[in-house]
C-alpha positions in Angstrom: 122.1 23.0 107.8 121.5 19.8 105.5 117.8 19.6 105.0 115.1 16.3 105.9 114.0 14.1 103.5 110.1 12.9 104.7 108.9 9.6 102.7 105.4 10.3 100.9 103.5 8.5 103.8 105.3 10.3 106.5 104.3 13.8 104.5 100.7 13.1 104.7 101.4 11.8 108.4 103.0 15.3 108.9 100.5 17.3 107.2 97.4 15.7 109.4 99.1 15.9 112.5 99.9 19.7 111.5 96.1 20.0 110.6 94.7 18.8 113.9 95.7 21.9 115.5 92.9 23.8 113.5 90.4 20.5 113.7 88.7 21.2 117.2 87.8 24.9 115.3 85.9 23.0 112.7 82.7 21.7 113.4 81.1 19.6 110.2 77.7 20.6 109.1 75.0 19.3 110.1 71.8 17.6 107.9 70.3 20.9 107.7 73.0 23.0 106.9 74.4 20.4 104.4 71.0 20.7 102.7 70.6 24.6 103.3 73.8 25.2 101.6 72.5 22.9 98.8 69.7 24.5 98.0 67.3 22.0 99.5 64.7 23.1 102.3 64.6 20.6 105.2 63.5 20.7 108.9 64.7 18.5 112.3 62.3 17.0 114.0 62.6 14.8 117.6 61.0 11.2 118.0 61.1 9.5 121.4 60.7 5.6 121.1 58.3 3.3 124.0 61.8 2.7 125.4 62.6 6.8 125.8 65.4 6.8 123.2 65.1 10.2 121.8 65.9 10.4 118.0 66.5 13.5 115.7 64.4 12.7 111.9 64.9 14.9 108.9 63.1 15.5 106.5 63.8 17.7 103.4 60.4 19.2 102.4 61.2 21.0 99.1 64.2 19.7 96.2 66.0 21.7 94.7 65.2 20.4 91.4 62.0 19.7 92.1 59.6 21.8 90.0 56.2 19.9 90.7 53.6 19.3 93.0 55.1 17.2 96.2 53.9 13.6 95.6 51.6 12.7 98.3 53.3 9.1 99.4 56.4 10.1 101.8 59.4 8.4 101.6 61.4 7.3 104.7 65.0 6.5 104.4 67.3 4.4 107.5 71.1 4.5 106.8 73.0 1.8 107.6 75.6 0.6 110.7 77.4 3.6 112.1 75.8 6.3 109.8 73.5 9.1 110.3 71.5 11.3 108.0 74.4 13.3 107.6 76.6 10.5 105.9 73.6 9.8 103.3 74.7 13.2 101.7 77.9 12.7 101.5 77.6 11.3 98.1 76.6 15.3 97.0 73.2 16.6 95.0 74.2 14.5 92.1 74.2 11.3 93.7 72.6 11.2 97.7 69.6 9.5 97.8 67.7 11.8 99.8 69.0 14.4 97.3 67.7 12.1 94.3 64.7 11.6 96.3 63.6 14.9 97.2 64.1 16.3 93.6 62.2 14.3 92.5 59.2 16.0 94.3 58.8 13.0 97.2 58.2 14.4 100.8 61.7 12.8 102.3 62.8 11.9 105.3 65.7 10.0 107.0 66.0 8.6 110.4 68.9 7.7 112.9 69.1 4.9 115.2 70.0 4.8 118.7 74.0 5.3 119.3 74.4 7.5 116.6 75.3 11.1 117.4 71.6 12.2 116.5 70.7 9.1 118.9 72.2 9.9 121.4 69.7 10.4 124.4 67.3 9.3 126.6 64.3 10.4 129.3 66.1 8.9 132.0 69.7 7.4 130.9 72.8 9.2 130.4 74.8 7.5 128.2 78.1 9.0 129.9 77.4 6.8 132.9 74.7 4.7 132.2 75.5 0.8 131.2 72.0 0.2 130.4 71.3 3.0 127.6 73.5 0.6 125.6 72.3 -2.1 125.9 70.7 -3.1 122.8 71.0 -4.0 119.0 69.5 -4.1 115.8 67.0 -6.3 117.6 65.6 -3.0 118.9 66.0 -0.7 116.4 63.7 -2.8 114.4 61.7 -3.0 117.5 61.1 0.5 118.8 63.0 3.4 116.5 61.5 2.2 113.4 58.4 2.2 114.3 58.7 4.5 116.4 59.4 7.4 113.5 57.0 5.7 111.2 54.4 6.4 113.5 55.9 10.2 113.5 56.0 10.5 110.3 52.7 9.3 109.7 51.3 11.6 112.0 52.9 14.8 111.0 51.7 13.7 106.7 48.9 12.7 107.8 49.6 9.5 105.2 48.1 6.1 106.1 51.1 4.2 104.3 54.5 5.2 103.6 57.2 4.0 101.1 60.2 2.8 103.2 64.1 2.1 102.0 67.1 0.8 104.0 70.5 0.6 103.7 72.3 -2.8 104.8 71.0 -2.8 109.3 68.9 0.1 107.8 66.8 -3.2 105.5 67.9 -5.8 108.0 66.2 -3.5 111.2 63.2 -3.4 108.9 62.6 -7.2 108.9 63.0 -6.9 112.7 60.1 -4.6 112.6 57.8 -6.4 111.0 58.1 -10.4 112.7 57.7 -8.3 116.0 55.2 -5.4 114.9 53.4 -7.0 112.5 51.4 -4.3 112.1 53.7 -1.5 111.7 55.2 -3.4 108.7 51.5 -2.9 106.6 51.7 0.1 107.3 54.5 0.2 104.1 53.5 -0.2 100.8 56.7 -0.4 99.4 59.6 -2.1 100.9 63.1 -1.5 98.6 66.4 -2.6 100.7 69.6 -1.7 99.7 71.8 -4.7 100.8 69.6 -5.5 103.3 71.2 -7.2 106.2 70.1 -10.1 107.8 72.8 -13.5 108.0 76.5 -12.6 107.2 77.1 -15.9 106.0 79.1 -16.0 103.3 80.4 -12.3 103.9 83.8 -12.1 102.0 85.6 -8.7 104.1 87.9 -10.5 106.6 87.6 -6.8 108.4 84.3 -7.2 108.8 84.5 -10.8 110.2 87.9 -9.7 112.7 86.6 -6.4 113.9 83.4 -7.8 115.1 84.5 -10.9 116.4 87.1 -9.1 118.2 84.5 -6.9 120.4 82.5 -10.1 120.9 86.1 -12.1 121.7 86.7 -9.2 124.5 83.5 -8.5 125.8 84.3 -8.4 129.3 87.6 -6.4 128.5 85.1 -3.5 127.3 82.9 -3.8 130.0 85.6 -3.5 132.8 86.7 -0.3 131.0 83.4 0.7 130.9 83.1 1.2 126.8 80.0 0.2 125.9 79.4 2.9 123.2 82.0 1.8 119.9 83.3 4.4 117.0 81.4 7.0 118.2 82.6 10.9 116.9 85.5 11.3 119.0 88.9 12.6 118.6 90.2 9.6 117.3 87.5 9.8 114.1 88.0 13.6 114.0 91.8 12.0 113.5 90.7 10.2 110.7 88.2 12.5 108.8 92.0 15.0 108.7 93.6 11.8 107.3 91.1 11.5 104.2 90.9 15.0 103.5 94.2 15.1 104.0 95.7 12.7 101.5 92.5 11.0 100.0 94.6 7.7 98.5 95.3 6.5 102.5 91.4 6.8 102.9 90.8 4.6 99.5 93.2 1.8 100.8 91.1 1.8 104.5 88.0 1.6 102.2 89.4 -1.3 100.5 90.1 -3.1 103.4 86.9 -2.3 104.6 84.9 -3.5 101.6 85.9 -5.3 97.9 87.7 -2.5 95.8 86.1 -0.9 93.3 88.5 1.9 92.2 87.1 5.2 91.1 83.4 4.6 91.9 83.9 7.6 94.8 84.4 10.8 94.1 87.5 12.7 95.6 85.6 15.3 96.9 83.1 12.6 99.1 86.6 10.7 99.9 87.9 14.1 101.6 84.9 14.6 103.0 83.2 11.5 104.3 84.7 11.0 107.4 83.4 14.6 109.1 80.5 12.2 109.6 81.3 8.6 109.6 81.5 6.5 112.5 78.4 8.1 114.1 78.4 5.6 116.9 77.1 2.2 117.9 76.8 0.2 120.8 79.6 -2.6 121.3 76.2 -4.7 122.0 75.2 -4.0 118.4 78.6 -5.0 117.2 78.9 -8.5 119.0 74.9 -8.6 117.8 76.6 -8.8 113.6 79.5 -10.8 114.7 76.7 -13.4 116.1 75.1 -13.0 112.3 78.2 -14.1 110.4 78.3 -17.7 112.2 74.4 -18.2 111.5 72.4 -20.0 108.7 69.7 -18.1 109.5 68.2 -14.7 111.1 67.8 -14.7 114.1 67.5 -13.0 117.7 70.8 -11.0 120.3 72.4 -14.2 121.3 72.7 -13.7 125.4 74.1 -16.5 126.4 72.5 -19.9 126.9 71.4 -19.3 130.2 70.0 -15.7 129.6 68.2 -16.7 126.3 66.3 -19.1 128.5 65.2 -16.1 130.8 64.4 -13.9 127.9 63.5 -16.3 125.1 62.4 -19.7 127.1 65.1 -21.5 125.3 68.5 -22.1 125.2 69.4 -21.0 121.4 67.8 -17.5 120.5 64.9 -17.4 117.8 64.6 -16.4 114.5 62.7 -13.4 113.0 59.8 -14.4 110.8 60.4 -13.1 107.4 57.0 -14.5 106.3 55.5 -11.4 108.5 57.0 -9.2 105.8 54.4 -9.8 103.2 54.5 -6.3 102.0 55.9 -5.5 98.2 59.7 -5.3 98.5 62.5 -4.6 96.0 66.0 -5.7 96.4 69.0 -4.0 94.9 72.8 -4.6 95.5 75.9 -5.6 94.0 77.5 -8.8 93.3 80.8 -7.4 94.2 79.9 -6.3 97.9 81.8 -8.0 100.4 79.5 -7.1 103.6 76.5 -8.3 102.2 77.4 -11.3 100.3 74.8 -12.4 97.1 74.2 -15.7 98.2 73.1 -14.4 101.5 70.7 -11.6 99.6 69.6 -15.0 97.6 68.8 -17.0 100.7 66.9 -13.4 101.9 65.0 -13.2 98.9 63.6 -16.8 99.1 62.4 -16.5 102.5 60.1 -13.3 101.9 57.0 -14.2 100.9 56.9 -10.5 98.2 60.0 -10.2 96.2 58.7 -8.3 93.3 62.8 -8.1 92.1 66.5 -9.0 93.6 68.3 -6.8 91.1 72.6 -7.2 91.1 73.7 -3.5 89.8 75.1 -4.2 85.9 79.1 -3.1 86.6 80.2 -6.1 88.1 82.7 -4.3 90.8 79.8 -2.3 92.7 79.9 -3.1 96.4 78.4 -2.8 99.7 79.9 1.2 99.8 79.1 2.1 95.9 75.2 1.8 97.7 75.6 4.6 100.0 78.3 7.0 98.7 79.4 6.4 95.0 78.8 9.2 92.0 77.1 6.8 89.9 74.3 5.8 91.8 72.3 8.2 89.9 72.6 5.9 87.1 73.1 2.8 88.5 70.7 2.4 91.0 68.2 5.3 90.8 66.4 4.6 87.9 65.0 1.3 89.6 64.5 2.9 92.4 62.6 5.7 91.1 60.5 3.3 88.5 58.7 1.9 91.9 58.7 4.8 94.1 56.4 6.4 91.1 54.2 3.3 90.8 53.6 3.0 94.5 52.7 6.6 95.1 49.7 5.7 92.7 48.7 2.9 94.5 
């Protein structure tokens, strides 16, 4: 019988399909399990927002390399769109920011947004049945989720002020909070924005624009099909996870489509595991919100359409968020090769904020958006600046 030869892509696909037989038996480690595996002490907490969303919040109480007394000011880290606290650990102990911050003896907290698998509960709404659960965007994340978690950390630690680090959506939602809940903004003594996402007028990622525009253009279809959640933890995302673990090159090519390329920045070990926890889910409304941000010259609220805008905002167009209310010390760090949060959009943002201490672009000219979260070179390329500011404001 003649042998059958398969091309490399088909061979990889076959391996992936065969591996799926075992996938259903494998559950990825969660935040506390991942940290414990690496010698870190962590805790899981539960926060309830004013509008009833139940969120998991994680705390690393002691870094594996911390040999000193824990520093006074807690550090709160907020992940980006479609990411959970678990994703923040995927770069490993030598690069993952929660690991590095806790190793520097800071009381480290990592949040989760509504709609992720750590924010898929509500006091009265069922995410599998109730559309109302999914009627949110970054606007609500900034107005309700972040303030609730900040209050919880403050009450738990007894510290009146925290330091906040937000990556992409995590940073953009912070500025929403400052506009809508300015008193909570004053509970932060330092904000570090890692490529914070506000407007996306100059975004160069065609994939980013096309994906969000597709959801916006087909929102009625999604609604008719009762698809209000998107890119959650389901069978399709598990298939992608197996593909990455079986053939890293396929995953690298996917990343090069999503963001601008940076060869060799992500470790192979990270590439193999990064889709175990990503994507973590969000609402279709949030995807539309990002699509709208690609067309706006300003940082504005979600647009419901002319008639609904008049009912909600008292005007036909959505109003701007008031960035001048973010009147606290701010450090912004990004890469010039960022395909999602473009350097020009960040310069625009910095010009609108009243107290930007520095707008820093990473020296590596290929440093992109994903690098800020998952690069194996985070400790060398961006952590020294973060470390400097954390130490400085911890003493204030």
